[in-house]
DSSP file (Angstrom, degrees, kcal/mol; ACC not computed):
  #  RESIDUE AA STRUCTURE BP1 BP2  ACC     N-H-->O    O-->H-N    N-H-->O    O-->H-N    TCO  KAPPA ALPHA  PHI   PSI    X-CA   Y-CA   Z-CA
    1    1 A M              0   0    0      0, 0.0     2,-0.3     0, 0.0     0, 0.0   0.000 360.0 360.0 360.0 132.5  207.2  -28.8   40.0
    2    2 A T        -     0   0    0      1,-0.1     3,-0.1     3,-0.0     0, 0.0  -0.642 360.0-104.0 -93.4 151.8  206.6  -25.5   41.7
    3    3 A A        -     0   0    0     -2,-0.3    -1,-0.1     1,-0.1     2,-0.0  -0.464  43.3-104.2 -70.1 142.1  204.6  -25.1   44.9
    4    4 A P        -     0   0    0      0, 0.0    -1,-0.1     0, 0.0     5,-0.0  -0.366  37.1-107.9 -65.8 147.3  201.1  -23.6   44.4
    5    5 A R    >>  -     0   0    0      1,-0.1     4,-2.0    -3,-0.1     3,-0.6  -0.407  29.2-111.6 -70.4 152.1  200.7  -20.0   45.4
    6    6 A P  H 3> S+     0   0    0      0, 0.0     4,-2.3     0, 0.0     5,-0.2   0.861 118.8  52.9 -54.9 -37.8  198.6  -19.3   48.5
    7    7 A D  H 3> S+     0   0    0      1,-0.2     4,-2.1     2,-0.2     5,-0.1   0.838 107.1  52.8 -69.7 -29.7  195.8  -17.7   46.5
    8    8 A D  H <> S+     0   0    0     -3,-0.6     4,-2.2     2,-0.2    -1,-0.2   0.895 109.7  48.6 -67.2 -40.1  195.7  -20.8   44.3
    9    9 A V  H  X S+     0   0    0     -4,-2.0     4,-2.4     2,-0.2    -2,-0.2   0.924 112.0  48.1 -66.4 -44.4  195.4  -23.1   47.3
   10   10 A T  H  X S+     0   0    0     -4,-2.3     4,-2.7     1,-0.2    -1,-0.2   0.901 111.3  51.0 -63.3 -40.5  192.6  -20.9   48.8
   11   11 A A  H  X S+     0   0    0     -4,-2.1     4,-2.3     2,-0.2    -1,-0.2   0.898 110.4  49.1 -63.1 -40.4  190.8  -20.9   45.5
   12   12 A A  H  X S+     0   0    0     -4,-2.2     4,-2.3     2,-0.2    -2,-0.2   0.901 111.7  49.1 -65.2 -40.3  191.0  -24.7   45.3
   13   13 A C  H  X S+     0   0    0     -4,-2.4     4,-2.8     2,-0.2    -2,-0.2   0.913 110.5  50.4 -64.3 -42.8  189.7  -25.0   48.9
   14   14 A Q  H  X S+     0   0    0     -4,-2.7     4,-2.6     2,-0.2     5,-0.3   0.906 109.8  50.8 -63.1 -40.9  186.8  -22.7   48.1
   15   15 A F  H  X>S+     0   0    0     -4,-2.3     4,-3.0     2,-0.2     5,-0.8   0.935 112.3  46.8 -60.1 -46.7  186.0  -24.7   45.0
   16   16 A A  I  X>S+     0   0    0     -4,-2.3     5,-1.8     1,-0.2     4,-1.1   0.916 114.6  46.6 -62.7 -43.9  186.0  -27.9   47.1
   17   17 A L  I  <5S+     0   0    0     -4,-2.8     6,-2.9     3,-0.2    -1,-0.2   0.916 121.8  35.6 -64.3 -43.3  183.9  -26.4   49.8
   18   18 A E  I  <5S+     0   0    0     -4,-2.6     4,-0.3     4,-0.2    -2,-0.2   0.944 129.5  27.8 -78.6 -49.7  181.3  -24.9   47.5
   19   19 A R  I  <5S+     0   0    0     -4,-3.0    -3,-0.2    -5,-0.3    -2,-0.1   0.880 131.2  30.5 -85.1 -40.3  181.1  -27.5   44.7
   20   20 A N  I  <<S+     0   0    0     -4,-1.1    -3,-0.2    -5,-0.8    -4,-0.1   0.830 132.2  28.8 -90.7 -34.2  182.0  -30.7   46.4
   21   21 A M  S   <S-     0   0    0     -5,-1.8    -3,-0.2    -4,-0.1    -4,-0.2   0.564  93.4-132.6-105.6 -11.1  180.7  -30.1   49.9
   22   22 A G        +     0   0    0     -4,-0.3    -4,-0.2    -6,-0.3     2,-0.2   0.785  36.4 177.2  68.1  28.5  177.9  -27.7   49.2
   23   23 A V        -     0   0    0     -6,-2.9     2,-0.3     4,-0.0    -1,-0.2  -0.457   4.5-176.6 -69.0 134.4  178.9  -25.2   51.9
   24   24 A R    >   -     0   0    0     -2,-0.2     3,-2.0     1,-0.1    27,-0.1  -0.853  36.0 -72.5-128.4 164.7  176.7  -22.1   52.0
   25   25 A A  T 3  S+     0   0    0     -2,-0.3    28,-0.3     1,-0.3    27,-0.2  -0.252 117.3  25.2 -55.2 138.2  176.6  -18.9   53.9
   26   26 A G  T 3  S+     0   0    0     26,-2.7    -1,-0.3     1,-0.3    27,-0.2   0.251  94.5 118.5  90.4 -12.6  175.4  -19.3   57.5
   27   27 A E    <   -     0   0    0     -3,-2.0    27,-3.1     1,-0.1     2,-0.4  -0.418  64.8-115.6 -82.7 163.4  176.5  -22.9   57.7
   28   28 A S  E     -a   54   0A   0     25,-0.2     2,-0.4    -2,-0.1    27,-0.2  -0.820  26.3-168.5-100.7 138.3  179.1  -24.2   60.2
   29   29 A V  E     -a   55   0A   0     25,-2.7    27,-2.5    -2,-0.4     2,-0.5  -0.994   5.3-160.7-127.4 131.0  182.4  -25.6   59.1
   30   30 A L  E     -a   56   0A   0     -2,-0.4     2,-0.5    25,-0.2    27,-0.2  -0.959   4.2-165.3-112.1 123.8  184.8  -27.5   61.3
   31   31 A V  E     -a   57   0A   0     25,-2.9    27,-2.9    -2,-0.5     2,-0.5  -0.946   4.1-166.1-108.7 121.3  188.4  -27.8   60.1
   32   32 A V  E     +a   58   0A   0     -2,-0.5     2,-0.3    25,-0.2    27,-0.2  -0.928  22.9 150.4-109.8 128.7  190.5  -30.4   62.0
   33   33 A T  E     -a   59   0A   0     25,-2.7    27,-3.5    -2,-0.5     2,-0.3  -0.893  34.2-139.1-145.8 171.5  194.3  -30.3   61.5
   34   34 A D    >   -     0   0    0     -2,-0.3     3,-1.5    25,-0.2     7,-0.2  -0.773  46.2 -89.1-125.7 179.7  197.6  -30.9   63.0
   35   35 A A  G >  S+     0   0    0     25,-0.5     3,-0.8     1,-0.3     4,-0.2   0.761 121.6  61.8 -63.4 -25.5  200.8  -28.9   62.8
   36   36 A T  G 3  S+     0   0    0      1,-0.2    -1,-0.3     2,-0.1     3,-0.1   0.691 114.0  33.0 -75.9 -16.3  202.0  -30.6   59.7
   37   37 A R  G <> S+     0   0    0     -3,-1.5     4,-2.2     1,-0.1     3,-0.4   0.085  77.8 120.2-124.5  22.1  199.0  -29.4   57.7
   38   38 A I  H <> S+     0   0    0     -3,-0.8     4,-2.5     1,-0.2     5,-0.2   0.837  73.3  57.0 -61.4 -34.4  198.3  -26.0   59.3
   39   39 A E  H  > S+     0   0    0     -4,-0.2     4,-1.8     2,-0.2    -1,-0.2   0.907 109.3  45.3 -64.5 -40.4  198.8  -24.1   56.0
   40   40 A I  H  > S+     0   0    0     -3,-0.4     4,-2.3     2,-0.2    -2,-0.2   0.910 112.3  51.7 -67.8 -42.0  196.1  -26.2   54.2
   41   41 A A  H  X S+     0   0    0     -4,-2.2     4,-2.4     1,-0.2    -2,-0.2   0.898 108.7  51.2 -60.9 -40.8  193.8  -25.8   57.2
   42   42 A T  H  X S+     0   0    0     -4,-2.5     4,-2.6     2,-0.2    -1,-0.2   0.892 108.2  52.0 -64.4 -39.6  194.3  -22.0   57.1
   43   43 A A  H  X S+     0   0    0     -4,-1.8     4,-2.5     2,-0.2    -2,-0.2   0.918 110.9  47.6 -62.9 -43.2  193.4  -22.0   53.4
   44   44 A F  H  X S+     0   0    0     -4,-2.3     4,-2.6     2,-0.2     5,-0.2   0.894 110.6  53.1 -63.3 -39.4  190.2  -23.9   54.1
   45   45 A Q  H  X S+     0   0    0     -4,-2.4     4,-2.2     2,-0.2    -2,-0.2   0.946 112.1  43.4 -60.7 -49.4  189.4  -21.5   57.0
   46   46 A H  H  X S+     0   0    0     -4,-2.6     4,-2.1     1,-0.2    -2,-0.2   0.900 114.6  50.4 -64.2 -41.1  189.8  -18.4   54.7
   47   47 A A  H  X S+     0   0    0     -4,-2.5     4,-1.1    -5,-0.2    -1,-0.2   0.910 110.6  48.6 -65.1 -42.3  187.8  -20.1   51.9
   48   48 A A  H  <>S+     0   0    0     -4,-2.6     5,-2.4     1,-0.2     3,-0.3   0.900 111.4  50.0 -66.0 -39.9  184.9  -21.1   54.1
   49   49 A R  H ><5S+     0   0    0     -4,-2.2     3,-1.5     1,-0.2    -1,-0.2   0.883 105.3  57.4 -64.5 -37.1  184.7  -17.6   55.6
   50   50 A A  H 3<5S+     0   0    0     -4,-2.1    -1,-0.2     1,-0.3    -2,-0.2   0.796 104.7  52.4 -63.3 -27.5  184.7  -16.1   52.1
   51   51 A L  T 3<5S-     0   0    0     -4,-1.1    -1,-0.3    -3,-0.3    -2,-0.2   0.502 124.4-106.5 -83.9  -4.7  181.6  -18.2   51.4
   52   52 A G  T < 5S+     0   0    0     -3,-1.5   -26,-2.7    -4,-0.3    -3,-0.2   0.630  70.8 144.9  90.7  15.0  180.0  -16.8   54.6
   53   53 A A      < -     0   0    0     -5,-2.4     2,-0.7   -28,-0.3    -1,-0.3  -0.495  56.0-117.1 -85.1 156.5  180.3  -19.9   56.7
   54   54 A D  E     -a   28   0A   0    -27,-3.1   -25,-2.7    -2,-0.2     2,-0.4  -0.859  41.8-159.2 -90.2 116.5  181.0  -19.9   60.5
   55   55 A V  E     -a   29   0A   0     -2,-0.7     2,-0.4   -27,-0.2   -25,-0.2  -0.834  19.7-177.1-112.7 135.3  184.4  -21.6   60.8
   56   56 A S  E     -a   30   0A   0    -27,-2.5   -25,-2.9    -2,-0.4     2,-0.5  -0.981  11.1-157.1-122.3 140.5  186.0  -23.3   63.7
   57   57 A V  E     -a   31   0A   0     -2,-0.4     2,-0.5   -27,-0.2   -25,-0.2  -0.978   5.0-168.2-119.9 128.7  189.5  -24.8   63.5
   58   58 A V  E     -a   32   0A   0    -27,-2.9   -25,-2.7    -2,-0.5     2,-0.6  -0.970   7.2-155.9-117.1 125.1  190.7  -27.5   65.9
   59   59 A R  E     -a   33   0A   0     -2,-0.5   -25,-0.2   -27,-0.2   -27,-0.1  -0.891  12.2-168.5-103.9 123.1  194.4  -28.4   66.1
   60   60 A I        -     0   0    0    -27,-3.5   -25,-0.5    -2,-0.6     3,-0.1  -0.699  31.2 -91.5-105.3 159.1  195.2  -31.9   67.3
   61   61 A P        -     0   0    0      0, 0.0     2,-0.4     0, 0.0    -1,-0.1  -0.335  47.1 -99.5 -66.0 151.6  198.6  -33.3   68.2
   62   62 A V        -     0   0    0      1,-0.1     2,-0.1     2,-0.0   -28,-0.0  -0.594  42.5-123.3 -71.4 127.4  200.7  -35.0   65.6
   63   63 A A        -     0   0    0     -2,-0.4     3,-0.1     1,-0.1    -1,-0.1  -0.418   3.9-134.8 -72.8 147.3  200.2  -38.7   65.9
   64   64 A E  S    S+     0   0    0      1,-0.2     2,-0.3    -2,-0.1    -1,-0.1   0.758  90.6  11.8 -72.1 -24.3  203.3  -40.8   66.4
   65   65 A R  S    S-     0   0    0      0, 0.0    -1,-0.2     0, 0.0     2,-0.1  -0.982  88.2 -98.0-148.1 157.6  202.0  -43.3   63.9
   66   66 A N              0   0    0     -2,-0.3    -2,-0.0     1,-0.2     0, 0.0  -0.388 360.0 360.0 -73.3 153.3  199.2  -43.4   61.3
   67   67 A G              0   0    0     -2,-0.1    -1,-0.2    -4,-0.0     0, 0.0   0.407 360.0 360.0 117.3 360.0  196.0  -45.0   62.1
């Protein structure tokens, strides 16, 4: 299996934001991530901005354990 291209990931994020979450221009979007998922967070950030949303990204420390 090959890794998805960055534009495919951003397109998938935009689809999720628009179709599943109903994000529209002028709304606020908060993306919370850690260092292990920064690429996905960046894709969500770009996708939300492309929809005209005001985006904030918060990076939290990687937890030592899940939960």
